[in-house]
N, CA, C, O and the ligand as a Tripos MOL2 file, in Angstrom:
@<TRIPOS>MOLECULE
protein
  249   247    63     0     0
PROTEIN
NO_CHARGES

@<TRIPOS>ATOM
      1 N         -15.8920  -13.8180  -15.6340 N.3       1 MET1
      2 CA        -14.6550  -14.4720  -15.1880 C.3       1 MET1
      3 C         -14.9730  -15.4820  -14.0840 C.2       1 MET1
      4 O         -15.6410  -15.1480  -13.1060 O.2       1 MET1
      5 N         -14.5030  -16.6920  -14.2410 N.am      2 PRO2
      6 CA        -14.7190  -17.6870  -13.1740 C.3       2 PRO2
      7 C         -13.9210  -17.3090  -11.9310 C.2       2 PRO2
      8 O         -12.8250  -16.7550  -12.0200 O.2       2 PRO2
      9 N         -14.4820  -17.6130  -10.7970 N.am      3 ASN3
     10 CA        -13.8080  -17.2650   -9.5490 C.3       3 ASN3
     11 C         -12.9080  -18.4080   -9.1110 C.2       3 ASN3
     12 O         -13.2210  -19.1320   -8.1660 O.2       3 ASN3
     13 N         -11.7920  -18.5640   -9.8020 N.am      4 LEU4
     14 CA        -10.8820  -19.6590   -9.5100 C.3       4 LEU4
     15 C          -9.5530  -19.1670   -8.9650 C.2       4 LEU4
     16 O          -8.5670  -19.9040   -8.9340 O.2       4 LEU4
     17 N          -9.5400  -17.9360   -8.5440 N.am      5 LYS5
     18 CA         -8.2900  -17.3970   -8.0370 C.3       5 LYS5
     19 C          -7.9040  -18.0670   -6.7330 C.2       5 LYS5
     20 O          -8.7440  -18.2660   -5.8560 O.2       5 LYS5
     21 N          -6.6390  -18.4130   -6.6070 N.am      6 PRO6
     22 CA         -6.1760  -18.9490   -5.3190 C.3       6 PRO6
     23 C          -6.3760  -17.9180   -4.2210 C.2       6 PRO6
     24 O          -6.3440  -16.7110   -4.4610 O.2       6 PRO6
     25 N          -6.5850  -18.4220   -3.0130 N.am      7 TYR7
     26 CA         -6.8470  -17.5230   -1.8910 C.3       7 TYR7
     27 C          -5.7050  -16.5320   -1.6860 C.2       7 TYR7
     28 O          -5.9460  -15.3490   -1.4470 O.2       7 TYR7
     29 N          -4.4640  -17.0070   -1.7800 N.am      8 ALA8
     30 CA         -3.3200  -16.1190   -1.5710 C.3       8 ALA8
     31 C          -3.3490  -14.9670   -2.5640 C.2       8 ALA8
     32 O          -2.9660  -13.8420   -2.2450 O.2       8 ALA8
     33 N          -3.8010  -15.2640   -3.7490 N.am      9 ASP9
     34 CA         -3.9220  -14.2260   -4.7610 C.3       9 ASP9
     35 C          -4.9250  -13.1580   -4.3380 C.2       9 ASP9
     36 O          -4.6900  -11.9610   -4.5000 O.2       9 ASP9
     37 N          -6.0410  -13.6180   -3.7970 N.am     10 GLN10
     38 CA         -7.0700  -12.6660   -3.3880 C.3      10 GLN10
     39 C          -6.5520  -11.7900   -2.2680 C.2      10 GLN10
     40 O          -6.8160  -10.5870   -2.2420 O.2      10 GLN10
     41 N          -5.8140  -12.3840   -1.3390 N.am     11 VAL11
     42 CA         -5.2760  -11.6080   -0.2260 C.3      11 VAL11
     43 C          -4.2870  -10.5710   -0.7370 C.2      11 VAL11
     44 O          -4.3330   -9.4100   -0.3310 O.2      11 VAL11
     45 N          -3.4000  -10.9860   -1.6180 N.am     12 SER12
     46 CA         -2.3980  -10.0280   -2.0810 C.3      12 SER12
     47 C          -3.0500   -8.9270   -2.9060 C.2      12 SER12
     48 O          -2.5810   -7.7890   -2.9130 O.2      12 SER12
     49 N          -4.1400   -9.2700   -3.6080 N.am     13 ASP13
     50 CA         -4.8680   -8.2260   -4.3260 C.3      13 ASP13
     51 C          -5.4940   -7.2240   -3.3700 C.2      13 ASP13
     52 O          -5.4810   -6.0180   -3.6150 O.2      13 ASP13
     53 N          -6.0420   -7.7420   -2.2770 N.am     14 ALA14
     54 CA         -6.6730   -6.8540   -1.2980 C.3      14 ALA14
     55 C          -5.6360   -5.9260   -0.6730 C.2      14 ALA14
     56 O          -5.8870   -4.7360   -0.4840 O.2      14 ALA14
     57 N          -4.4670   -6.4840   -0.3550 N.am     15 LEU15
     58 CA         -3.4030   -5.6550    0.2070 C.3      15 LEU15
     59 C          -2.9620   -4.6020   -0.7940 C.2      15 LEU15
     60 O          -2.7170   -3.4510   -0.4320 O.2      15 LEU15
     61 N          -2.8630   -4.9970   -2.0360 N.am     16 ALA16
     62 CA         -2.4490   -4.0460   -3.0600 C.3      16 ALA16
     63 C          -3.4560   -2.9040   -3.1620 C.2      16 ALA16
     64 O          -3.0830   -1.7440   -3.3410 O.2      16 ALA16
     65 N          -4.7450   -3.2530   -3.0440 N.am     17 ARG17
     66 CA         -5.7620   -2.2010   -3.1150 C.3      17 ARG17
     67 C          -5.6320   -1.2450   -1.9420 C.2      17 ARG17
     68 O          -5.8070   -0.0360   -2.0970 O.2      17 ARG17
     69 N          -5.3260   -1.7840   -0.7740 N.am     18 LEU18
     70 CA         -5.1550   -0.9210    0.3970 C.3      18 LEU18
     71 C          -4.0010    0.0430    0.1930 C.2      18 LEU18
     72 O          -4.0180    1.1610    0.7070 O.2      18 LEU18
     73 N          -3.0170   -0.3850   -0.5450 N.am     19 ASN19
     74 CA         -1.8650    0.4640   -0.8210 C.3      19 ASN19
     75 C          -2.1180    1.4350   -1.9610 C.2      19 ASN19
     76 O          -1.2340    2.2070   -2.3310 O.2      19 ASN19
     77 N          -3.3040    1.3990   -2.5090 N.am     20 GLY20
     78 CA         -3.6070    2.2850   -3.6180 C.3      20 GLY20
     79 C          -3.0530    1.7990   -4.9390 C.2      20 GLY20
     80 O          -2.9030    2.5700   -5.8870 O.2      20 GLY20
     81 N          -2.7490    0.5120   -4.9930 N.am     21 MET21
     82 CA         -2.2110   -0.0160   -6.2350 C.3      21 MET21
     83 C          -3.3080   -0.6430   -7.0770 C.2      21 MET21
     84 O          -4.3230   -1.1050   -6.5550 O.2      21 MET21
     85 N          -3.0940   -0.6530   -8.3590 N.am     22 ARG22
     86 CA         -4.0050   -1.3380   -9.2770 C.3      22 ARG22
     87 C          -3.3160   -2.5940   -9.7730 C.2      22 ARG22
     88 O          -2.1050   -2.6040   -9.9960 O.2      22 ARG22
     89 N          -4.0790   -3.6310   -9.9400 N.am     23 THR23
     90 CA         -3.5360   -4.8650  -10.4950 C.3      23 THR23
     91 C          -4.2640   -5.1870  -11.7880 C.2      23 THR23
     92 O          -5.4930   -5.2160  -11.8440 O.2      23 THR23
     93 N          -3.4850   -5.4240  -12.8130 N.am     24 LEU24
     94 CA         -4.0450   -5.8230  -14.0990 C.3      24 LEU24
     95 C          -3.6810   -7.2720  -14.3460 C.2      24 LEU24
     96 O          -2.5770   -7.7110  -14.0210 O.2      24 LEU24
     97 N          -4.6080   -8.0050  -14.9170 N.am     25 ARG25
     98 CA         -4.3580   -9.3990  -15.2350 C.3      25 ARG25
     99 C          -4.6770   -9.6670  -16.6830 C.2      25 ARG25
    100 O          -5.4930   -8.9930  -17.3110 O.2      25 ARG25
    101 N          -3.9970  -10.6820  -17.1880 N.am     26 CYS26
    102 CA         -4.2920  -11.1400  -18.5380 C.3      26 CYS26
    103 C          -5.5140  -12.0520  -18.4940 C.2      26 CYS26
    104 O          -5.6270  -12.8730  -17.5840 O.2      26 CYS26
    105 N          -6.4300  -11.9300  -19.4530 N.am     27 PRO27
    106 CA         -7.6210  -12.7830  -19.4680 C.3      27 PRO27
    107 C          -7.3640  -14.2000  -19.9760 C.2      27 PRO27
    108 O          -8.2450  -15.0520  -19.8700 O.2      27 PRO27
    109 N          -6.2040  -14.4670  -20.5120 N.am     28 ALA28
    110 CA         -5.9180  -15.8160  -20.9960 C.3      28 ALA28
    111 C          -5.8990  -16.7780  -19.8110 C.2      28 ALA28
    112 O          -5.2990  -16.4740  -18.7800 O.2      28 ALA28
    113 N          -6.5560  -17.9450  -19.9480 N.am     29 PRO29
    114 CA         -6.7730  -18.8450  -18.8030 C.3      29 PRO29
    115 C          -5.4890  -19.2940  -18.1140 C.2      29 PRO29
    116 O          -5.4570  -19.3730  -16.8850 O.2      29 PRO29
    117 N          -4.4520  -19.5860  -18.8510 N.am     30 ASP30
    118 CA         -3.2420  -20.1410  -18.2360 C.3      30 ASP30
    119 C          -2.1630  -19.1090  -18.0060 C.2      30 ASP30
    120 O          -1.0530  -19.4420  -17.5910 O.2      30 ASP30
    121 N          -2.4760  -17.8860  -18.2690 N.am     31 CYS31
    122 CA         -1.4570  -16.8540  -18.1710 C.3      31 CYS31
    123 C          -1.4210  -16.2690  -16.7710 C.2      31 CYS31
    124 O          -2.4580  -15.9190  -16.2060 O.2      31 CYS31
    125 N          -0.2270  -16.1670  -16.2180 N.am     32 THR32
    126 CA         -0.0820  -15.6500  -14.8540 C.3      32 THR32
    127 C           0.3730  -14.2010  -14.8440 C.2      32 THR32
    128 O           0.7240  -13.6610  -13.7950 O.2      32 THR32
    129 N           0.3660  -13.5820  -15.9930 N.am     33 LEU33
    130 CA          0.8430  -12.2000  -16.0490 C.3      33 LEU33
    131 C           0.0470  -11.2920  -15.1160 C.2      33 LEU33
    132 O          -1.1820  -11.3350  -15.0700 O.2      33 LEU33
    133 N           0.7550  -10.5080  -14.4110 N.am     34 ARG34
    134 CA          0.1280   -9.5110  -13.5670 C.3      34 ARG34
    135 C           0.9280   -8.2340  -13.6550 C.2      34 ARG34
    136 O           2.1580   -8.2680  -13.6300 O.2      34 ARG34
    137 N           0.2640   -7.1360  -13.7560 N.am     35 ILE35
    138 CA          0.9550   -5.8510  -13.7610 C.3      35 ILE35
    139 C           0.3910   -5.0210  -12.6200 C.2      35 ILE35
    140 O          -0.8190   -4.8150  -12.5250 O.2      35 ILE35
    141 N           1.2590   -4.5580  -11.7760 N.am     36 ARG36
    142 CA          0.8070   -3.6990  -10.6830 C.3      36 ARG36
    143 C           1.3980   -2.3210  -10.8760 C.2      36 ARG36
    144 O           2.5580   -2.1660  -11.2600 O.2      36 ARG36
    145 N           0.5900   -1.3420  -10.6050 N.am     37 TYR37
    146 CA          1.1030    0.0150  -10.7390 C.3      37 TYR37
    147 C           0.3620    0.9180   -9.7740 C.2      37 TYR37
    148 O          -0.6800    0.5680   -9.2200 O.2      37 TYR37
    149 N           0.9340    2.0770   -9.5970 N.am     38 ARG38
    150 CA          0.3090    3.0730   -8.7360 C.3      38 ARG38
    151 C           0.8340    4.4260   -9.1630 C.2      38 ARG38
    152 O           2.0030    4.5770   -9.5170 O.2      38 ARG38
    153 N          -0.0300    5.3860   -9.1240 N.am     39 ALA39
    154 CA          0.3670    6.7600   -9.4150 C.3      39 ALA39
    155 C           1.0430    6.9000  -10.7710 C.2      39 ALA39
    156 O           2.1370    7.4540  -10.8760 O.2      39 ALA39
    157 N           0.3960    6.4040  -11.7860 N.am     40 VAL40
    158 CA          0.8980    6.6520  -13.1320 C.3      40 VAL40
    159 C          -0.0810    7.5850  -13.8460 C.2      40 VAL40
    160 O          -1.2150    7.7660  -13.4030 O.2      40 VAL40
    161 N           0.3610    8.1590  -14.9290 N.am     41 THR41
    162 CA         -0.5140    9.0340  -15.6960 C.3      41 THR41
    163 C          -1.6030    8.2000  -16.3560 C.2      41 THR41
    164 O          -1.4190    7.0030  -16.5750 O.2      41 THR41
    165 N          -2.7340    8.8200  -16.6760 N.am     42 PRO42
    166 CA         -3.8070    8.0820  -17.3670 C.3      42 PRO42
    167 C          -3.3150    7.4630  -18.6710 C.2      42 PRO42
    168 O          -3.7420    6.3660  -19.0310 O.2      42 PRO42
    169 N          -2.4430    8.1370  -19.3700 N.am     43 ASP43
    170 CA         -1.8680    7.5900  -20.5970 C.3      43 ASP43
    171 C          -1.1270    6.2920  -20.3300 C.2      43 ASP43
    172 O          -1.3100    5.2970  -21.0310 O.2      43 ASP43
    173 N          -0.2890    6.3210  -19.3090 N.am     44 GLU44
    174 CA          0.5030    5.1520  -18.9640 C.3      44 GLU44
    175 C          -0.4090    4.0220  -18.4890 C.2      44 GLU44
    176 O          -0.1980    2.8610  -18.8380 O.2      44 GLU44
    177 N          -1.4150    4.3620  -17.7000 N.am     45 ALA45
    178 CA         -2.3620    3.3450  -17.2250 C.3      45 ALA45
    179 C          -3.0620    2.6840  -18.4020 C.2      45 ALA45
    180 O          -3.2720    1.4710  -18.4000 O.2      45 ALA45
    181 N          -3.4240    3.4750  -19.4060 N.am     46 GLY46
    182 CA         -4.0750    2.9200  -20.5860 C.3      46 GLY46
    183 C          -3.1540    1.9870  -21.3480 C.2      46 GLY46
    184 O          -3.5790    0.9470  -21.8510 O.2      46 GLY46
    185 N          -1.8950    2.3670  -21.4280 N.am     47 ARG47
    186 CA         -0.9130    1.5350  -22.1240 C.3      47 ARG47
    187 C          -0.7330    0.1960  -21.3990 C.2      47 ARG47
    188 O          -0.6960   -0.8600  -22.0290 O.2      47 ARG47
    189 N          -0.6230    0.2530  -20.0810 N.am     48 LEU48
    190 CA         -0.4490   -0.9590  -19.2850 C.3      48 LEU48
    191 C          -1.6790   -1.8520  -19.4010 C.2      48 LEU48
    192 O          -1.5560   -3.0710  -19.5150 O.2      48 LEU48
    193 N          -2.8530   -1.2500  -19.3720 N.am     49 ALA49
    194 CA         -4.0860   -2.0310  -19.4690 C.3      49 ALA49
    195 C          -4.1640   -2.7330  -20.8150 C.2      49 ALA49
    196 O          -4.5610   -3.8960  -20.8970 O.2      49 ALA49
    197 N          -3.7840   -2.0230  -21.8640 N.am     50 ALA50
    198 CA         -3.8170   -2.6190  -23.1980 C.3      50 ALA50
    199 C          -2.8300   -3.7710  -23.2870 C.2      50 ALA50
    200 O          -3.1250   -4.8020  -23.8910 O.2      50 ALA50
    201 N          -1.6760   -3.6010  -22.6930 N.am     51 LEU51
    202 CA         -0.6550   -4.6500  -22.7120 C.3      51 LEU51
    203 C          -1.1300   -5.8780  -21.9310 C.2      51 LEU51
    204 O          -0.9370   -7.0110  -22.3710 O.2      51 LEU51
    205 N          -1.7470   -5.6500  -20.7790 N.am     52 ALA52
    206 CA         -2.1960   -6.7650  -19.9430 C.3      52 ALA52
    207 C          -3.3040   -7.5480  -20.6340 C.2      52 ALA52
    208 O          -3.3590   -8.7720  -20.5190 O.2      52 ALA52
    209 N          -4.1900   -6.8560  -21.3520 N.am     53 ARG53
    210 CA         -5.3510   -7.5230  -21.9420 C.3      53 ARG53
    211 C          -5.0010   -8.2780  -23.2090 C.2      53 ARG53
    212 O          -5.6930   -9.2250  -23.5830 O.2      53 ARG53
    213 N          -3.9390   -7.8670  -23.8660 N.am     54 ASP54
    214 CA         -3.6120   -8.4880  -25.1480 C.3      54 ASP54
    215 C          -2.5340   -9.5450  -24.9410 C.2      54 ASP54
    216 O          -1.3450   -9.2310  -24.8780 O.2      54 ASP54
    217 N          -2.9610  -10.7920  -24.8380 N.am     55 HIS55
    218 CA         -2.0290  -11.8730  -24.5260 C.3      55 HIS55
    219 C          -0.9430  -12.0120  -25.5860 C.2      55 HIS55
    220 O           0.1710  -12.4360  -25.2800 O.2      55 HIS55
    221 N          -1.2560  -11.6610  -26.8150 N.am     56 THR56
    222 CA         -0.2730  -11.8120  -27.8880 C.3      56 THR56
    223 C           0.9060  -10.8510  -27.7060 C.2      56 THR56
    224 O           1.9590  -11.0280  -28.3180 O.2      56 THR56
    225 N           0.7190   -9.8420  -26.8680 N.am     57 ARG57
    226 CA          1.7980   -8.8710  -26.7000 C.3      57 ARG57
    227 C           2.7620   -9.2420  -25.5830 C.2      57 ARG57
    228 O           3.8170   -8.6220  -25.4500 O.2      57 ARG57
    229 N           2.4170  -10.2420  -24.7800 N.am     58 HIS58
    230 CA          3.3380  -10.6190  -23.7120 C.3      58 HIS58
    231 C           3.4390  -12.1280  -23.5350 C.2      58 HIS58
    232 O           4.2510  -12.6070  -22.7430 O.2      58 HIS58
    233 N           2.6190  -12.8810  -24.2680 N.am     59 GLY59
    234 CA          2.5830  -14.3330  -24.0650 C.3      59 GLY59
    235 C           3.8160  -15.0250  -24.5940 C.2      59 GLY59
    236 O           4.5920  -14.4560  -25.3610 O.2      59 GLY59
    237 N           3.9830  -16.2720  -24.1700 N.am     60 ASN60
    238 CA          5.0640  -17.0920  -24.6860 C.3      60 ASN60
    239 C           4.7020  -17.5740  -26.0800 C.2      60 ASN60
    240 O           3.7220  -18.3000  -26.2450 O.2      60 ASN60
    241 N           5.4610  -17.1900  -27.0690 N.am     61 PRO61
    242 CA          5.1550  -17.6930  -28.4190 C.3      61 PRO61
    243 C           5.5340  -19.1650  -28.5370 C.2      61 PRO61
    244 O           6.7110  -19.5190  -28.6060 O.2      61 PRO61
    245 N           4.5000  -20.0180  -28.5590 N.am     62 LYS62
    246 CA          4.7710  -21.4500  -28.6590 C.3      62 LYS62
    247 C           4.0710  -22.0030  -29.8780 C.2      62 LYS62
    248 O           4.1650  -23.1980  -30.1550 O.2      62 LYS62
    249 ZN         -1.2240  -13.3200  -21.0860 Zn       63 ZN63
@<TRIPOS>BOND
     1     1     2 1
     2     2     3 1
     3     3     4 2
     4     3     5 am
     5     5     6 1
     6     6     7 1
     7     7     8 2
     8     7     9 am
     9     9    10 1
    10    10    11 1
    11    11    12 2
    12    11    13 am
    13    13    14 1
    14    14    15 1
    15    15    16 2
    16    15    17 am
    17    17    18 1
    18    18    19 1
    19    19    20 2
    20    19    21 am
    21    21    22 1
    22    22    23 1
    23    23    24 2
    24    23    25 am
    25    25    26 1
    26    26    27 1
    27    27    28 2
    28    27    29 am
    29    29    30 1
    30    30    31 1
    31    31    32 2
    32    31    33 am
    33    33    34 1
    34    34    35 1
    35    35    36 2
    36    35    37 am
    37    37    38 1
    38    38    39 1
    39    39    40 2
    40    39    41 am
    41    41    42 1
    42    42    43 1
    43    43    44 2
    44    43    45 am
    45    45    46 1
    46    46    47 1
    47    47    48 2
    48    47    49 am
    49    49    50 1
    50    50    51 1
    51    51    52 2
    52    51    53 am
    53    53    54 1
    54    54    55 1
    55    55    56 2
    56    55    57 am
    57    57    58 1
    58    58    59 1
    59    59    60 2
    60    59    61 am
    61    61    62 1
    62    62    63 1
    63    63    64 2
    64    63    65 am
    65    65    66 1
    66    66    67 1
    67    67    68 2
    68    67    69 am
    69    69    70 1
    70    70    71 1
    71    71    72 2
    72    71    73 am
    73    73    74 1
    74    74    75 1
    75    75    76 2
    76    75    77 am
    77    77    78 1
    78    78    79 1
    79    79    80 2
    80    79    81 am
    81    81    82 1
    82    82    83 1
    83    83    84 2
    84    83    85 am
    85    85    86 1
    86    86    87 1
    87    87    88 2
    88    87    89 am
    89    89    90 1
    90    90    91 1
    91    91    92 2
    92    91    93 am
    93    93    94 1
    94    94    95 1
    95    95    96 2
    96    95    97 am
    97    97    98 1
    98    98    99 1
    99    99   100 2
   100    99   101 am
   101   101   102 1
   102   102   103 1
   103   103   104 2
   104   103   105 am
   105   105   106 1
   106   106   107 1
   107   107   108 2
   108   107   109 am
   109   109   110 1
   110   110   111 1
   111   111   112 2
   112   111   113 am
   113   113   114 1
   114   114   115 1
   115   115   116 2
   116   115   117 am
   117   117   118 1
   118   118   119 1
   119   119   120 2
   120   119   121 am
   121   121   122 1
   122   122   123 1
   123   123   124 2
   124   123   125 am
   125   125   126 1
   126   126   127 1
   127   127   128 2
   128   127   129 am
   129   129   130 1
   130   130   131 1
   131   131   132 2
   132   131   133 am
   133   133   134 1
   134   134   135 1
   135   135   136 2
   136   135   137 am
   137   137   138 1
   138   138   139 1
   139   139   140 2
   140   139   141 am
   141   141   142 1
   142   142   143 1
   143   143   144 2
   144   143   145 am
   145   145   146 1
   146   146   147 1
   147   147   148 2
   148   147   149 am
   149   149   150 1
   150   150   151 1
   151   151   152 2
   152   151   153 am
   153   153   154 1
   154   154   155 1
   155   155   156 2
   156   155   157 am
   157   157   158 1
   158   158   159 1
   159   159   160 2
   160   159   161 am
   161   161   162 1
   162   162   163 1
   163   163   164 2
   164   163   165 am
   165   165   166 1
   166   166   167 1
   167   167   168 2
   168   167   169 am
   169   169   170 1
   170   170   171 1
   171   171   172 2
   172   171   173 am
   173   173   174 1
   174   174   175 1
   175   175   176 2
   176   175   177 am
   177   177   178 1
   178   178   179 1
   179   179   180 2
   180   179   181 am
   181   181   182 1
   182   182   183 1
   183   183   184 2
   184   183   185 am
   185   185   186 1
   186   186   187 1
   187   187   188 2
   188   187   189 am
   189   189   190 1
   190   190   191 1
   191   191   192 2
   192   191   193 am
   193   193   194 1
   194   194   195 1
   195   195   196 2
   196   195   197 am
   197   197   198 1
   198   198   199 1
   199   199   200 2
   200   199   201 am
   201   201   202 1
   202   202   203 1
   203   203   204 2
   204   203   205 am
   205   205   206 1
   206   206   207 1
   207   207   208 2
   208   207   209 am
   209   209   210 1
   210   210   211 1
   211   211   212 2
   212   211   213 am
   213   213   214 1
   214   214   215 1
   215   215   216 2
   216   215   217 am
   217   217   218 1
   218   218   219 1
   219   219   220 2
   220   219   221 am
   221   221   222 1
   222   222   223 1
   223   223   224 2
   224   223   225 am
   225   225   226 1
   226   226   227 1
   227   227   228 2
   228   227   229 am
   229   229   230 1
   230   230   231 1
   231   231   232 2
   232   231   233 am
   233   233   234 1
   234   234   235 1
   235   235   236 2
   236   235   237 am
   237   237   238 1
   238   238   239 1
   239   239   240 2
   240   239   241 am
   241   241   242 1
   242   242   243 1
   243   243   244 2
   244   243   245 am
   245   245   246 1
   246   246   247 1
   247   247   248 2
@<TRIPOS>SUBSTRUCTURE
     1 MET1         2 RESIDUE 1 A MET
     2 PRO2         6 RESIDUE 1 A PRO
     3 ASN3        10 RESIDUE 1 A ASN
     4 LEU4        14 RESIDUE 1 A LEU
     5 LYS5        18 RESIDUE 1 A LYS
     6 PRO6        22 RESIDUE 1 A PRO
     7 TYR7        26 RESIDUE 1 A TYR
     8 ALA8        30 RESIDUE 1 A ALA
     9 ASP9        34 RESIDUE 1 A ASP
    10 GLN10       38 RESIDUE 1 A GLN
    11 VAL11       42 RESIDUE 1 A VAL
    12 SER12       46 RESIDUE 1 A SER
    13 ASP13       50 RESIDUE 1 A ASP
    14 ALA14       54 RESIDUE 1 A ALA
    15 LEU15       58 RESIDUE 1 A LEU
    16 ALA16       62 RESIDUE 1 A ALA
    17 ARG17       66 RESIDUE 1 A ARG
    18 LEU18       70 RESIDUE 1 A LEU
    19 ASN19       74 RESIDUE 1 A ASN
    20 GLY20       78 RESIDUE 1 A GLY
    21 MET21       82 RESIDUE 1 A MET
    22 ARG22       86 RESIDUE 1 A ARG
    23 THR23       90 RESIDUE 1 A THR
    24 LEU24       94 RESIDUE 1 A LEU
    25 ARG25       98 RESIDUE 1 A ARG
    26 CYS26      102 RESIDUE 1 A CYS
    27 PRO27      106 RESIDUE 1 A PRO
    28 ALA28      110 RESIDUE 1 A ALA
    29 PRO29      114 RESIDUE 1 A PRO
    30 ASP30      118 RESIDUE 1 A ASP
    31 CYS31      122 RESIDUE 1 A CYS
    32 THR32      126 RESIDUE 1 A THR
    33 LEU33      130 RESIDUE 1 A LEU
    34 ARG34      134 RESIDUE 1 A ARG
    35 ILE35      138 RESIDUE 1 A ILE
    36 ARG36      142 RESIDUE 1 A ARG
    37 TYR37      146 RESIDUE 1 A TYR
    38 ARG38      150 RESIDUE 1 A ARG
    39 ALA39      154 RESIDUE 1 A ALA
    40 VAL40      158 RESIDUE 1 A VAL
    41 THR41      162 RESIDUE 1 A THR
    42 PRO42      166 RESIDUE 1 A PRO
    43 ASP43      170 RESIDUE 1 A ASP
    44 GLU44      174 RESIDUE 1 A GLU
    45 ALA45      178 RESIDUE 1 A ALA
    46 GLY46      182 RESIDUE 1 A GLY
    47 ARG47      186 RESIDUE 1 A ARG
    48 LEU48      190 RESIDUE 1 A LEU
    49 ALA49      194 RESIDUE 1 A ALA
    50 ALA50      198 RESIDUE 1 A ALA
    51 LEU51      202 RESIDUE 1 A LEU
    52 ALA52      206 RESIDUE 1 A ALA
    53 ARG53      210 RESIDUE 1 A ARG
    54 ASP54      214 RESIDUE 1 A ASP
    55 HIS55      218 RESIDUE 1 A HIS
    56 THR56      222 RESIDUE 1 A THR
    57 ARG57      226 RESIDUE 1 A ARG
    58 HIS58      230 RESIDUE 1 A HIS
    59 GLY59      234 RESIDUE 1 A GLY
    60 ASN60      238 RESIDUE 1 A ASN
    61 PRO61      242 RESIDUE 1 A PRO
    62 LYS62      246 RESIDUE 1 A LYS
    63 ZN63       249 GROUP 0 **** ****
């Protein structure tokens, strides 16, 4: 992954980690999808991860 994240993004990610939160991102280059969660079951975490990684499941159909 290229390190092109805006600085504000990195800061908010760091804060989220301090809070014990996980942040999932979509790998699609122009997609801004982010899912944050904390204290979910492993099943739910797996579902969220699958949703975040699969751009076709949340992307704008254009
Ligand atoms: Zn996406």
